[in-house]
C-alpha positions as CSV (number, residue, x, y, z in Angstrom):
1,X,-0.1,-0.1,-0.2
2,X,3.1,2.3,0.1
3,X,2.8,2.7,-3.5
4,X,-0.4,4.4,-3.5
5,X,-0.1,8.3,-4.3
6,X,-2.1,10.0,-1.2
7,X,-4.8,12.6,-1.7
8,X,-4.3,15.6,-0.7
9,X,-7.2,17.7,1.1
10,X,-6.0,21.2,1.7
11,X,-8.1,23.1,4.4
12,X,-8.5,26.8,4.0
13,X,-7.5,28.8,7.1
14,X,-8.2,32.1,6.0
15,X,-10.2,34.6,7.6
16,X,-13.5,33.7,5.9
17,X,-13.2,30.2,5.7
18,X,-12.0,30.0,9.5
19,X,-14.7,32.3,10.6
20,X,-17.5,30.5,8.6
21,X,-16.6,26.9,10.0
22,X,-13.0,25.6,8.5
23,X,-11.7,25.2,12.2
24,X,-14.5,22.3,12.4
25,X,-12.6,20.8,9.8
26,X,-9.5,20.2,12.2
27,X,-11.1,16.8,13.4
28,X,-11.0,15.6,9.7
29,X,-8.1,13.4,9.8
30,X,-9.6,11.5,13.1
31,X,-12.8,10.9,11.6
32,X,-11.6,9.5,8.1
33,X,-12.6,5.7,7.4
34,X,-10.3,3.0,7.7
35,X,-10.5,2.6,4.0
36,X,-9.3,6.4,3.7
37,X,-6.4,6.6,6.6
38,X,-3.9,5.5,4.6
39,X,-4.9,7.2,1.1
40,X,-5.3,10.9,2.6
41,X,-3.1,13.6,3.7
42,X,-4.7,16.2,5.3
43,X,-3.0,19.9,5.7
44,X,-4.2,23.5,6.3
45,X,-3.2,26.3,3.7
46,X,-3.2,30.2,4.5
47,X,-5.9,30.5,1.4
48,X,-6.9,28.8,-1.3
49,X,-8.2,32.2,-3.4
50,X,-11.9,31.2,-4.7
51,X,-13.8,33.1,-2.4
52,X,-14.5,35.8,-4.8
53,X,-14.7,33.2,-8.2
54,X,-18.5,33.2,-8.8
55,X,-18.0,29.2,-10.0
56,X,-17.9,28.1,-6.2
57,X,-20.3,28.7,-3.2
58,X,-19.6,29.7,-0.1
59,X,-16.9,29.1,2.2
60,X,-15.3,27.2,3.7
61,X,-13.6,25.8,1.3
62,X,-11.5,22.5,0.6
63,X,-9.2,21.6,-2.3
64,X,-8.7,17.9,-2.8
65,X,-6.6,17.3,-5.6
66,X,-7.8,19.6,-8.4
67,X,-11.5,20.0,-7.2
68,X,-12.8,22.9,-4.9
69,X,-15.4,21.8,-2.5
70,X,-17.7,24.5,-0.8
71,X,-19.7,24.9,2.7
72,X,-17.6,21.8,3.3
73,X,-18.0,19.7,6.4
74,X,-16.5,16.7,7.5
75,X,-19.0,14.7,5.6
76,X,-19.1,16.2,3.0
77,X,-14.9,16.2,2.5
78,X,-15.3,12.4,3.4
79,X,-18.3,11.7,0.8
80,X,-16.3,13.4,-2.1
81,X,-13.2,11.0,-0.9
82,X,-15.1,7.9,-1.1
83,X,-16.5,8.9,-4.1
84,X,-12.5,9.4,-5.6
85,X,-11.6,6.3,-3.9
86,X,-14.4,4.8,-5.7
87,X,-13.7,6.1,-9.1
88,X,-10.0,5.1,-9.0
89,X,-8.6,7.0,-6.5
90,X,-7.6,10.3,-8.9
91,X,-6.4,13.2,-7.1
92,X,-7.4,15.3,-10.0
């Protein structure tokens, strides 16, 4: 399993995202189901710079590979990760 490329999850910790709930995502790593624990790398980032992009909804934002998740919650992020793994584990 060490040859499996990890899916990078970046949690925006910019002021807007933090105030609107990204601080709640700090428990994401502990809440990952067993099938995801070794496949996911969770990191915080200063800002994802998508707040003003009308293609996305509201903060907090999380980037999973190349995908932006808006209105992010632990449950929503885990759901997206499960979909990605089921589709072949792509980080794109």
